[in-house]
Every structure is written in C-alpha cells, then in structure tokens.
VEXGUGU-199661 format. One record per atom (N, C-alpha, C): residue in three letters; x, y, z. Coordinates in steps of 0.1 Angstrom, whole numbers, plus 5000, padded with zeros to 4 digits. Example, Ala and Ser with C-alpha at 12.3 -4.5 7.8 and 13.67 -1.06 7.14 Angstrom:
// VEXGUGU-199661
ala513249435078 ala512349555078 ala513249675078 ser512849785071 ser513749895071 ser512950005079 
***
This chain:
// VEXGUGU-199661
met500849885000 met500050005000 met500950125000 thr500650214991 thr501450344990 thr500850454997 lys501650535004 lys501150645011 lys501150765001 thr500050845001 thr500050964993 thr500351085002 lys501051174997 lys501451295004 lys500451395001 leu500051475011 leu499151585009 leu499851695001 lys499251744991 lys499851854984 lys499851984992 thr498751994999 thr498652115008 thr498252075022 lys498952125032 lys498552085045 lys497252165049 pro496452105058 pro495252185062 pro495552315068 glu496652335075 glu496952455081 glu497152575071 ala497452535058 ala497652635048 ala496452705045 tyr495252645048 tyr493952715046 tyr493452795057 ile494152795068 ile493652865081 ile494652965085 glu494153085089 glu494953185094 glu494253255106 thr495053325114 thr494553415124 thr495353545122 arg494553655122 arg495053785120 arg494353885129 ala495153965136 ala494554075144 ala493654155135 gly492454185140 gly491554275132 gly490654195123 val490854065122 val489953985113 val489253895123 arg487953915124 arg487053835132 arg487553815146 gly488053925152 gly488553925166 gly489753835168 gly490553805157 gly491753715159 gly491353575159 ala490153535156 ala489753395156 ala490253325143 pro490553195143 pro491053135131 pro489953135120 val490353175108 val489453195097 val490053115085 ile489253095075 ile489753035063 ile490453145055 val491653125050 val492453215044 val491653285032 gly491753415032 gly491153495022 gly489653525023 thr489153475035 thr487753495037 thr487553545052 gly486353585055 gly486053615069 gly485353505076 ile485353385070 ile484653275075 ile485453205086 lys484953205098 lys485653145110 lys485552995109 val486552935114 val486552785115 val485352745123 leu484952825133 leu483752785141 leu482552795133 asp482452885123 asp481252895115 asp481052765107 val482152705103 val482052575096 val481752465105 ala482452465117 ala482352355127 ala480852355132 val480252465135 val478952465140 val477952415130 arg478152455117 arg477252395107 arg477352245106 tyr478552195108 tyr478852045107 tyr478351975120 glu478752025131 glu478451955144 glu477051985149 val476652105149 val475352145155 val474152135145 met474452185133 met473352185123 met473252065115 asp474251975117 asp474351845111 asp474351855096 met475151955091 met475251965076 met476551885072 ser476451835060 ser477651765055 ser478551865049 pro479851835046 pro480751935040 pro480151985027 glu479451895019 glu478851945006 glu477752045009 glu476952015019 glu475852115022 glu476452245027 ile477552235034 ile478152365039 ile478652445027 met479252365017 met479652435005 met478552504997 leu477352444998 leu476152504991 leu475752624999 ala475852625012 ala475452735020 ala476452845019 leu477752815017 leu478852915016 leu479552885003 pro478852924992 pro479352884979 pro480652944974 his481253044982 his482553094978 his483653004984 leu483252904992 leu484252804998 leu484352684989 glu485552624989 glu485752504982 glu485852384992 leu485552264988 leu485552154997 leu486852135004 pro488052154998 pro489252145006 pro489352245018 gln488752365016 gln488752465026 gln487852425038 ile486752365034 ile485852315045 ile486452205053 his487052105046 his487751995053 his488852045061 ala489652145056 ala490752205064 ala490152265077 ala489052345076 ala488452405087 ala488052305098 leu487452195093 leu487052085102 leu488252025108 ser489251995101 ser490451935106 ser491052025117 tyr491152155114 tyr491652255124 tyr490852255136 tyr489452255134 tyr488552245146 tyr488852125155 tyr488952015149 tyr489151895157 tyr490551895164 ala491551955157 ala492851965163 ala492952065175 his491952155175 his491952265185 his490552265192 lys489952155193 lys488552145198 lys488252205211 ala489052175221 ala488852225235 ala488852375235 glu489852425229 glu490052575228 glu488852645221 leu488552585209 leu487452645201 leu486052625208 asp485852515214 asp484552495221 asp484452595232 lys485552615239 lys485452715250 lys485152855245 glu485652895234 glu485353015227 glu483953025223 trp483452915218 trp482052915213 trp481052925225 lys481352855236 lys480452855247 lys480452995253 ser481653065253 ser481753195258 ser480853295250 ser480953275236 ser480153355227 ser478653335230 leu478253205232 leu476853185235 leu476353255248 lys477253245258 lys476853315271 lys476753465269 lys477653525261 lys477653665258 lys476353705251 val475953625241 val474653655234 val473453645243 ala473553545252 ala472453525262 ala472353645271 arg473453695275 arg473453815284 arg472853935276 leu473253955264 leu472854065256 leu471354055253 arg470853935250 arg469453915248 arg468553935261 ala469153895272 ala468453915285 ala468154065288 gly469054145283 gly468954295286 gly468154365275 gln467554295265 gln466854355254 gln465454305253 val464554395249 val463154355247 val463054335231 ser462454225227 ser462254205213 ser461354305206 ile461554325194 ile460654415186 ile459254385187 val458954255187 val457554205188 val456954245202 glu457754215212 glu457354255226 glu457054405227 arg457954485221 arg457754625221 arg456454665214 lys456154605203 lys454954635196 lys453654585202 leu453754465207 leu452554395212 leu452454395227 gly453554425234 gly453554405249 gly454054265252 ala454354245264 ala454754105268 ala453654005267 ala453753915259 ala452753805257 ala453153685264 lys452253635273 lys452553515280 lys451653405277 asn452053285278 asn451253165276 asn450653165262 leu451353195252 leu450853195238 leu450453055233 his451052955238 his450852825233 his449852735241 arg448952805248 arg447952735255 arg446752705247 
***
C-alpha cells in the first residue's frame, strides 16, 4: 500500500490575524471562521457538501481543512463558542424583542 502525500496541509487554509473576526481562526482569504463551519457540521448536522452549498464561495478542501483544524483545537474552540453563547444570552436578556415592544409582553401563547 502506497502512502499519498498531501499536496497542501490543512493549516495552509487557516489563518489568524488581528483585526479579522477578533483574531479567531478563519479560512484564508475569507471572513469565515473555523467555528462557522464547525457549528454547521456539528450542531446543524450539515455535510461538507451542504456547507459548500450554504457558503458557495468556499471549496471542499477549505471546508475539510476548517473541520480538521477544529478537531485539532476542539477544546479551545469549544470554550470560545460557549463563551460566545453566554455573551449572546446576556445581551438578549437585557433587550426586549421588537415584537414584545409592539404587542407587549405576551405570556402563555401556546395554551
């Protein structure tokens, strides 16, 4: 059995730069965070091909590289993601939705 060498390492597709998406790892030449791809795959249960359809400017090798990077740095990226979710929850808790402003607080709508 012959081993094939990768022409391009997955890391070649991923970069972090100050000022780009808060320094989070992104796919080179895009603003797409590795987490954007990982969440679609892990949480939304999208296949790499479905992710490519949702983000048509990405190519399949970029998506696979993002997933590879995610799994190599899973603990760190999961921590970042959970922190983001908590921040969003705090922001939502302090805001009244547009619907509530227009209609007032509606309770027990599903009875």
